[in-house]
N, C-alpha and C positions, 0 to 999 in steps of 0.2 A: 548146224556143224559150226558156224561161226562161235555161237555162244560156247559150245564145248572147247574150241580152240582156244577162246579167250580165257576161260577158266584155267585151261592147261597152262598157257602162257602166263597167266597172272600168278599161278603158284610158282613157275620157274621163275618169272621176274621177281615175285616176293622173296624166295629163297635167295636168288643171287644178289637181290638189293640189300638183304640182311647180311648175307656173306661178306659182300663188299664194303657195306658200312662197318661191319666188326674188324674186318681185316684192316682197312684204312685207319681206324682209330688205334688199333694195336701198332701200327707201322709208326704213328706219329708219338709213340710213347718213348720217354727217355730209356727205359729199361730195354727196349727193342733195339735202339741205337747201341746201347752197352753191349747186348748180345751179339750185334753186327760186328761191332769193333774187335769184340773178343775172338770171333770167328777168323777174323782178317789177321790179328795178332798170332792166333795160335798156328794159322796156316803160314805166315812170315815165319815163325820160329822154326817150323819143320822143315823149312827150305834146305838148311844144311843136311838135315837127316835124309832127304831123298835127292841129295845133290843138285837142287834147282832144276830138275829135270823137266822136260817138256809136259810129263803127267802132271807133275805137281802144279805147274803153271795152268794146264787145261783145266784143273779141278776148280780153281778160284775163277777163272774166265767164264766157265759152263755155269757154275753156280751162280754168280752175279748176273749173268745174262738171263738167266730163267727167271730168277726173282725180279729183276728188271722189268722183263716183258710181261710177265703177270700182273705186277703191281700197277703198271701204267693202265690196264684195263680197269682193273678193282677201284683205283682211286677216281678215274675218270668217271665211272658209273656212280660213285657216291657224289661227286662234284656236280655232274649233271643234275641229279635228282635235287640236292641241296639248291643249286641255281633255280631250278623250276619252281620249287616249292617258295623259294624267296620271292620270285617273281609274281606268282599268284598272290602273294601276302600284300607286295606292293601295290599291286592293282586294285585289291580291296580296299587298301589305305586311301588311294587315290579315288575311289569310285563313291567311298561313303566317308562321313565325317568320323562314325565309329565302327571299326572293324569288328567283324565276327569272330568270338572265341573258337569257335569251330575249327578255324585255320591253324590254331597252334598245334605243332606236331605233325604238320602234313608231311614234312621231309621224310616220315616213316611210311609213307605209302609208295605203292609202285609208280613208275613211270607213266603208265596209262591211267592210273586213279588221278594223279597230278594234273596230267593233260585234261582229263574229263573236267577236272575243278575249273581248270584255266579257262575252257570252253564255256562253261556255266557263267562264270564271273564275266567274261567279255560279253556274253550274252545279255545279262543283267544290265552291264553299264551301257550297251548299246540303246536297250529297251528305255532305260531311264534318260538317255541323252535325247532319244526320239521324244519322249514324254515332255522333257523339258522345252525342246523347241517348239512343240505345239502349244505348251503353255505360253511361251513369249509370244508367238504368232496369234493367239486368242487375245493376249493383253494388247498388242498393238492394234488388232481390229476393234477391240473395246475403247480404247482410247480415240480412235480415229471416229467412231460412231458417236462416241460422247462429245468431242468436238464439233461434230456436223449438226448433232441436237442442240448444243448450245448457240451455235450462229445462227 
């Protein structure tokens, strides 16, 4: 059951992630700003036609509130995924002298897939740290044994 749920959530997460990425990219374009500015200008120019009524004011207030509310979640999703992907890449660079090219483009993965990569990277780093500590311990023992044998 968990696998089926994970696949369903993965499909939904992938769709939402792609939608959020495309929307936040579109929102950041100059043409989108110009379009939004034109809407506000048109709204302002039509004020006298509608007598600056409450309904006229409500149109812009409601529209901007809805757009702002939805954009917060879409942009936050994109930033969360980009931050998580960046963290995995940084962890990999810290862990090894040469990073794996397979991590390029992981910001396009779902949050779950990025989290899986992060866990694997941390697990490898922990295993390497343990191995390095064992090598140091063995090296110290070997030096002591060599010193004792020499004396």
